[in-house]
C-alpha positions as CSV (number, residue, x, y, z in Angstrom):
1,M,-27.1,48.0,31.7
2,G,-30.5,50.3,32.3
3,V,-31.7,48.3,35.1
4,A,-27.9,48.1,36.7
5,A,-27.2,51.5,36.0
6,P,-29.3,52.9,39.6
7,I,-27.3,50.5,41.3
8,L,-24.2,51.0,39.7
9,K,-24.6,55.3,40.9
10,E,-25.3,53.9,44.3
11,L,-21.6,52.0,44.3
12,S,-19.1,55.0,43.0
13,E,-20.9,57.0,46.2
14,I,-19.3,54.1,48.6
15,V,-16.4,52.7,46.9
16,E,-14.3,53.5,44.1
17,V,-15.7,52.5,40.7
18,L,-12.5,52.5,38.0
19,P,-13.5,54.0,34.6
20,E,-15.5,52.4,32.4
21,E,-12.5,51.9,29.8
22,E,-11.0,49.9,32.5
23,N,-13.2,47.2,32.6
24,R,-11.9,44.9,29.7
25,K,-8.9,44.6,31.8
26,Y,-10.8,42.5,34.1
27,E,-12.9,40.4,31.4
28,S,-10.4,37.5,31.1
29,D,-8.0,36.0,33.5
30,R,-4.9,33.4,32.7
31,W,-7.6,30.6,31.3
32,V,-5.9,29.7,27.7
33,Y,-9.3,28.8,26.2
34,L,-9.9,32.7,25.9
35,R,-7.0,33.2,23.9
36,L,-9.1,31.5,21.1
37,E,-11.0,33.1,18.5
38,D,-14.0,32.2,18.7
39,A,-13.9,32.3,22.8
40,R,-16.4,34.3,24.6
41,R,-14.7,37.0,26.7
42,G,-16.5,38.0,30.1
43,H,-18.4,41.3,30.8
44,A,-17.6,43.7,33.7
45,L,-20.6,45.6,34.2
46,A,-18.3,47.6,36.4
47,V,-15.2,47.4,37.8
48,V,-14.7,48.8,42.3
49,R,-12.0,48.5,44.1
50,P,-12.9,48.4,48.0
51,K,-10.2,49.6,50.5
52,D,-11.6,48.1,53.9
53,E,-14.0,45.5,54.8
54,R,-16.4,48.5,55.5
55,Q,-17.0,49.2,51.6
56,V,-16.7,45.2,50.6
57,A,-19.5,44.9,53.0
58,Q,-21.4,48.0,51.5
59,A,-20.9,46.9,48.1
60,V,-21.8,43.2,48.4
61,K,-25.1,43.9,50.3
62,L,-26.1,46.6,47.5
63,C,-25.4,44.5,44.9
64,A,-27.6,41.6,46.3
65,R,-30.5,44.5,47.3
66,G,-30.0,45.0,43.1
67,G,-29.9,41.4,42.2
68,L,-26.4,42.6,40.6
69,R,-23.5,39.6,40.2
70,L,-20.5,40.1,41.8
71,T,-16.9,38.5,41.1
72,C,-14.3,38.8,43.6
73,R,-10.5,39.4,41.6
74,G,-7.6,38.9,43.3
75,G,-4.0,38.8,40.9
76,G,-6.1,37.3,37.6
77,S,-4.0,34.4,37.9
78,S,-6.9,31.9,37.9
79,V,-6.1,29.0,34.7
80,T,-10.3,27.8,34.9
81,G,-11.9,31.6,34.5
82,S,-13.1,31.2,37.9
83,S,-12.8,35.3,38.3
84,V,-14.1,36.3,34.9
85,P,-17.4,38.1,34.8
86,I,-20.6,36.8,33.6
87,D,-22.4,40.3,33.2
88,A,-21.1,41.2,37.1
89,V,-19.6,43.7,38.8
90,V,-16.0,43.0,39.5
91,M,-14.4,43.5,42.9
92,D,-11.0,44.2,42.8
93,M,-9.1,43.1,46.1
94,S,-5.7,44.7,45.1
95,M,-6.4,47.7,47.3
96,M,-6.6,45.1,50.8
97,S,-3.2,44.1,50.6
98,R,-2.0,44.9,54.3
99,I,-0.4,42.6,56.6
100,I,-2.0,43.2,59.8
101,E,-0.2,41.6,62.1
102,V,2.7,39.1,62.7
103,D,2.8,37.0,65.6
104,R,5.9,35.3,66.3
105,E,5.2,33.8,69.7
106,N,2.1,31.9,68.5
107,M,3.7,31.6,64.4
108,V,0.5,33.5,63.1
109,V,0.7,36.2,60.0
110,R,-3.1,37.9,59.4
111,V,-3.1,39.5,56.3
112,E,-6.0,40.7,54.1
113,P,-6.9,39.3,50.6
114,G,-5.3,41.2,48.2
115,A,-2.0,40.8,49.3
116,R,0.4,39.1,46.8
117,L,2.1,35.6,48.4
118,S,5.2,36.7,47.2
119,D,5.0,40.0,48.8
120,V,3.6,38.4,52.4
121,E,6.8,35.8,52.1
122,A,9.3,38.7,51.2
123,Q,8.0,40.4,54.6
124,L,8.2,37.1,56.8
125,N,11.6,36.1,55.4
126,R,13.0,39.7,56.5
127,L,11.8,38.4,59.8
128,G,13.2,34.9,59.9
129,Y,9.8,33.0,58.5
130,T,8.1,31.7,55.7
131,L,4.5,31.2,55.0
132,G,5.7,28.2,53.2
133,Q,2.6,28.6,50.4
134,F,4.7,28.8,46.7
135,P,2.2,28.0,43.6
136,Q,4.0,28.6,40.1
137,S,1.6,31.8,40.1
138,F,3.5,32.9,43.2
139,H,4.4,36.2,41.9
140,L,0.4,36.7,40.9
141,A,-1.1,35.0,43.0
142,T,-2.9,36.8,45.8
143,V,-4.1,35.4,49.3
144,G,-7.7,35.7,48.9
145,G,-7.5,34.2,45.5
146,Y,-5.1,31.2,46.6
147,L,-7.6,30.0,49.7
148,S,-10.5,30.7,47.5
149,T,-9.0,28.2,44.8
150,M,-7.7,25.7,47.5
151,G,-4.4,25.8,45.7
152,T,-1.4,24.4,47.0
153,G,2.6,25.1,46.6
154,E,5.7,23.5,45.3
155,F,6.7,22.7,49.1
156,S,3.6,20.8,50.0
157,G,5.3,18.4,51.4
158,E,5.9,20.1,54.5
159,Y,4.0,22.8,54.9
160,G,0.7,21.4,53.5
161,G,-2.0,23.5,50.9
162,A,-4.1,26.9,51.4
163,E,-6.6,24.2,53.7
164,D,-3.6,23.2,56.1
165,S,-2.3,26.8,56.3
166,C,-5.0,28.8,57.1
167,L,-6.4,28.9,60.4
168,S,-9.4,31.0,59.9
169,L,-10.9,33.9,58.1
170,R,-13.0,36.9,58.4
171,V,-15.8,36.8,55.6
172,V,-18.3,38.9,54.0
173,L,-21.4,37.3,53.5
174,P,-23.9,37.6,50.7
175,D,-26.1,40.1,52.5
176,G,-23.5,42.2,53.8
177,S,-22.8,40.7,57.3
178,I,-19.7,40.3,58.3
179,V,-18.5,37.0,60.0
180,D,-15.4,35.3,61.8
181,T,-15.3,31.9,61.2
182,R,-13.3,31.2,64.6
183,S,-13.3,33.9,67.1
184,T,-10.8,32.4,69.3
185,D,-7.0,32.2,68.8
186,A,-6.8,28.6,69.8
187,P,-5.1,26.4,67.4
188,R,-7.7,23.4,66.8
189,S,-10.9,23.4,68.4
190,S,-14.1,20.6,68.5
191,A,-17.0,23.4,68.7
192,G,-18.6,22.2,65.6
193,P,-18.0,22.1,62.2
194,D,-15.2,23.8,60.9
195,T,-16.7,26.6,59.3
196,T,-13.0,27.8,57.9
197,R,-13.0,25.1,55.2
198,L,-16.5,26.2,54.2
199,F,-14.6,29.3,52.4
200,I,-11.8,27.8,51.3
201,G,-12.6,26.2,47.4
202,A,-15.4,27.9,47.2
203,E,-14.2,30.7,45.0
204,G,-16.1,33.3,46.4
205,S,-19.4,31.7,46.0
206,L,-20.2,31.5,49.5
207,G,-18.7,34.8,50.4
208,V,-15.6,37.8,50.2
209,I,-13.0,36.9,52.4
210,V,-11.3,40.6,53.7
211,S,-8.9,38.8,56.3
212,A,-7.1,35.6,57.0
213,R,-5.2,34.6,60.0
214,L,-2.1,32.0,58.7
215,K,0.3,30.1,59.8
216,I,3.9,30.8,59.7
217,Y,7.0,28.6,60.1
218,R,11.0,29.4,61.0
219,L,13.0,29.2,57.9
220,S,15.0,26.2,57.9
221,A,19.1,25.9,58.8
222,H,19.8,23.2,56.3
223,T,18.9,22.4,52.8
224,V,19.9,19.1,51.5
225,K,19.1,19.1,47.6
226,L,19.1,15.5,45.7
227,A,18.5,14.4,42.1
228,Y,18.2,10.6,40.5
229,T,17.5,9.1,37.0
230,F,15.2,6.2,37.0
231,Q,14.8,3.9,34.0
232,E,10.7,4.3,33.7
233,F,8.3,6.9,35.1
234,I,6.5,4.2,37.0
235,Q,9.5,2.6,38.8
236,A,10.1,6.4,39.8
237,L,6.6,6.9,41.2
238,S,6.5,3.6,42.9
239,A,10.5,4.9,44.3
240,A,8.9,8.3,45.2
241,K,6.1,7.0,47.3
242,S,8.7,4.4,49.5
243,L,10.3,7.7,50.7
244,L,7.0,8.3,52.8
245,E,7.9,5.8,55.1
246,L,11.2,7.6,56.2
247,D,11.2,9.7,59.2
248,V,11.0,12.5,57.6
249,K,9.1,13.1,54.3
250,P,11.0,15.9,51.8
251,A,9.4,19.3,51.0
252,V,9.6,18.9,47.6
253,C,9.6,15.6,45.3
254,R,9.3,15.9,41.8
255,V,9.2,13.6,39.1
256,Y,9.0,13.6,35.4
257,N,8.6,11.6,32.6
258,E,10.7,11.1,29.7
259,Q,9.5,14.1,27.6
260,E,9.5,16.5,30.3
261,S,12.8,15.4,32.0
262,S,14.4,16.2,27.8
263,Y,12.7,19.4,27.7
264,V,13.6,21.0,31.2
265,F,16.8,19.2,31.7
266,G,18.0,17.6,29.0
267,Q,18.0,14.2,30.4
268,N,16.9,11.6,28.3
269,S,15.2,9.1,31.3
270,P,13.0,10.3,34.2
271,V,14.6,12.3,37.1
272,M,13.5,12.9,40.4
273,L,13.9,15.9,42.3
274,L,14.2,15.9,46.2
275,I,14.3,18.7,49.0
276,Y,14.5,18.4,52.4
277,H,14.8,21.2,55.2
278,F,16.5,20.3,58.3
279,R,17.5,22.1,61.7
280,S,20.1,19.8,62.2
281,P,23.0,19.1,60.3
282,R,23.4,15.3,62.0
283,I,19.5,14.9,61.3
284,A,20.4,16.2,57.6
285,E,23.4,13.9,57.2
286,A,21.4,10.7,58.6
287,L,18.3,11.2,56.7
288,T,20.2,11.6,53.3
289,G,21.9,8.7,53.8
290,E,18.4,6.9,54.0
291,V,17.2,8.6,51.1
292,R,20.2,7.0,48.8
293,D,20.0,3.7,50.6
294,T,16.3,3.6,49.8
295,L,15.9,5.0,46.1
296,T,19.4,3.0,45.1
297,A,17.8,0.0,46.5
298,R,15.0,0.9,43.9
299,G,17.1,0.8,41.0
300,A,17.7,5.0,41.3
301,K,20.9,6.4,40.0
302,E,22.2,9.5,41.7
303,A,22.5,12.8,39.3
304,D,24.1,16.2,39.8
305,A,22.4,18.2,42.4
306,G,22.5,21.2,39.8
307,L,19.4,20.2,38.4
308,V,17.5,21.3,41.6
309,D,19.2,24.6,41.4
310,K,17.9,24.6,37.8
311,W,14.5,23.9,38.9
312,L,14.5,26.2,41.7
313,V,15.7,29.0,39.2
314,D,13.5,28.1,36.8
315,R,10.1,27.6,38.6
316,F,8.3,30.9,37.9
317,K,9.6,31.4,34.4
318,Y,6.2,30.0,33.1
319,D,5.3,33.2,31.2
320,E,8.8,33.0,29.4
321,Q,8.5,29.5,28.5
322,L,4.7,30.0,27.5
323,G,5.9,32.9,25.2
324,T,7.8,30.9,23.0
325,L,5.6,28.4,22.3
326,Y,2.3,31.2,21.7
327,G,5.0,32.5,19.5
328,A,5.2,29.8,17.7
329,G,1.5,29.5,17.1
330,Y,0.4,27.2,19.9
331,I,-1.2,26.9,23.1
332,V,-0.7,25.3,26.2
333,D,-2.6,23.8,28.7
334,T,-2.1,22.1,32.0
335,V,-3.9,19.0,33.8
336,E,-3.4,18.5,37.5
337,I,-4.9,15.0,38.9
338,G,-5.1,13.7,42.0
339,S,-4.8,9.9,42.0
340,S,-4.4,7.5,44.7
341,W,-1.5,5.2,44.6
342,S,-2.8,2.2,43.6
343,N,-4.7,4.0,40.5
344,A,-2.0,6.4,39.3
345,P,0.1,3.8,36.9
346,A,-2.8,3.0,35.1
347,L,-4.3,6.8,35.2
348,Y,-0.9,7.8,33.9
349,G,-1.0,5.0,30.9
350,D,-4.2,6.2,29.5
351,L,-3.3,9.8,29.6
352,V,-0.4,8.8,27.7
353,K,-2.1,6.4,25.3
354,Q,-5.3,8.9,24.7
355,L,-4.4,12.6,25.3
356,P,-1.4,12.5,22.5
357,Q,-4.1,11.1,19.8
358,I,-6.5,13.7,20.5
359,E,-5.9,16.1,17.0
360,G,-4.6,19.5,17.0
361,V,-2.2,17.7,20.0
362,V,1.2,18.2,19.0
363,G,3.3,18.2,22.2
364,F,3.0,15.9,26.1
365,G,4.7,16.1,28.8
366,A,4.0,14.6,32.4
367,H,5.6,15.2,36.1
368,V,4.5,14.3,39.6
369,S,4.5,17.5,41.2
370,H,3.0,16.1,45.2
371,I,3.4,13.3,47.0
372,Y,1.3,12.3,50.0
373,N,0.9,8.9,52.1
374,Q,-2.4,8.1,50.1
375,G,-1.7,9.0,46.4
376,A,-0.1,11.6,43.9
377,C,-1.2,14.7,41.8
378,V,-0.2,13.8,38.0
379,Y,0.1,17.0,36.4
380,I,0.0,17.0,32.6
381,T,1.2,19.9,30.0
382,V,-0.8,19.8,26.8
383,I,0.6,21.3,23.6
384,M,-1.9,22.1,20.9
385,K,-3.2,23.7,18.0
386,P,-5.6,27.0,19.1
387,N,-8.7,25.1,18.1
388,A,-12.0,25.2,20.0
389,N,-12.3,21.6,19.4
390,T,-8.9,20.5,20.0
391,Y,-9.2,21.7,23.3
392,T,-13.2,20.5,24.1
393,R,-11.6,17.2,23.5
394,L,-9.2,17.6,25.6
395,W,-10.9,18.5,28.7
396,E,-14.0,15.6,27.8
397,A,-11.0,12.8,27.8
398,V,-9.3,14.2,31.0
399,G,-12.7,14.0,32.6
400,A,-13.8,10.5,31.5
401,L,-10.6,9.5,32.7
402,C,-10.6,10.7,36.2
403,K,-14.1,9.5,36.6
404,A,-12.7,5.9,35.5
405,H,-9.9,6.0,37.7
406,R,-11.6,7.7,41.0
407,A,-9.5,10.4,40.8
408,T,-9.8,14.5,41.1
409,V,-10.0,16.7,38.0
410,S,-8.8,19.5,40.0
411,H,-6.1,18.8,42.2
412,H,-5.1,22.6,43.2
413,H,-6.3,24.6,40.2
414,G,-9.7,25.1,41.3
415,V,-13.3,24.6,39.2
416,G,-14.4,27.7,37.2
417,L,-15.6,27.6,33.9
418,L,-13.5,25.2,33.2
419,K,-14.4,22.5,35.2
420,S,-18.0,23.1,36.4
421,G,-19.3,20.7,34.3
422,L,-16.6,17.9,35.5
423,V,-17.0,17.5,39.1
424,K,-20.1,17.4,39.8
425,H,-20.1,13.6,40.8
426,E,-17.0,14.7,42.6
427,I,-18.5,15.9,45.6
428,P,-22.0,16.2,47.0
429,F,-23.0,19.1,44.9
430,S,-26.6,18.8,45.9
431,L,-25.4,19.9,49.6
432,L,-23.4,22.7,48.6
433,E,-26.4,24.2,46.8
434,Q,-28.7,24.0,50.0
435,I,-25.8,26.1,51.7
436,K,-25.7,28.2,48.6
437,R,-29.2,29.2,49.0
438,A,-29.1,29.7,52.5
439,L,-26.4,32.1,52.4
440,D,-26.8,33.4,49.1
441,P,-30.7,33.4,48.2
442,H,-30.4,35.4,45.1
443,N,-27.3,34.0,43.7
444,T,-25.3,37.3,43.3
445,M,-22.0,35.4,44.1
446,N,-19.8,34.4,41.1
447,P,-22.4,31.9,40.0
448,N,-22.5,29.5,37.4
449,K,-18.9,28.1,38.1
450,L,-18.3,25.8,41.2
451,L,-22.1,26.6,42.2
């Protein structure tokens, strides 16, 4: 603390600094590895809580001047350790949670980074609109954290993910200067590269988001819910792809393998859940008929649509489900892999074959959570004994399989401490490192994770 003490004293003069006994609450997030006895927790030098962008800019500039690392924290819902401080000042964004403006004519909301997605959604719903972003961490995740990890939601088939939702950002750079990634209100611009995308998914390594302009949508008038069962998971996967050839894509398409279907729905065969949104009841009726014909031709059997209602009720009860397993002495982690359609069957087959064979793994389930014209997200849930060796072997196997099948090891959870060594081959890291050095020459912004 000796070298940092003078800077921390100056910080206390420009921004709220929490009492030191509060630091421990900010030294972990929801990364399951931190539950292991021999896991090294993070260490916060201090926790600051700015109330506006001016305080953010002053604090960032001061940390850069003093060479202090800075890690931003939203809702603490990261499952990869992206908000775990490594001998860093933690910037808690919770006081910057205002919904600044709802522009109904142009279908845009402007919001501060500390606003929870659930709070933004509730206010928009009261006005007849939706943000359309519903990650499993919906009640915890903040706008800033969601954008910084490039998250996506369960209704991505209709609304897209974080990168599709965001029109522009206002960002404090590592030197304390403030930039708007777009100064116009235009829906699209070809005036140079899209600098907004530079900060989406950067996990706070290139700057601090202080406000965002996000797309909003009118709430749909008609919702169609459908459920089907299949004999085999790969058969259901192929059927899901066929739905993308119809005129309207599902807002939600989830396909569960036998193990997860049994656990979640009490079904002994793979289950597909579908949700469509429509403005017109006539279009809803016609498209529903097409969906039924398409899936029946591929061997599906229609099931009780109440399965969709069950999922809608239970989808955010993750803590409750985890509590039961943790109470029984196990830990649980999730693996969200983005794959092309051509590689998905073999990837799934290898995951099913290899992961359950790892010593200490006691349970395994899989489902497809998002579908695209070009591929899908295969989402794996692994139940295991709380052993560091088991955990390390699991992620080594996942990384190797993703590389072998040209898949991404992180579809929507980000990188953090967990995946920093697994993603280097996926994107041109030398280019990102040059950008990092240009913007953050002192390497103070959330280092040693993504960058």
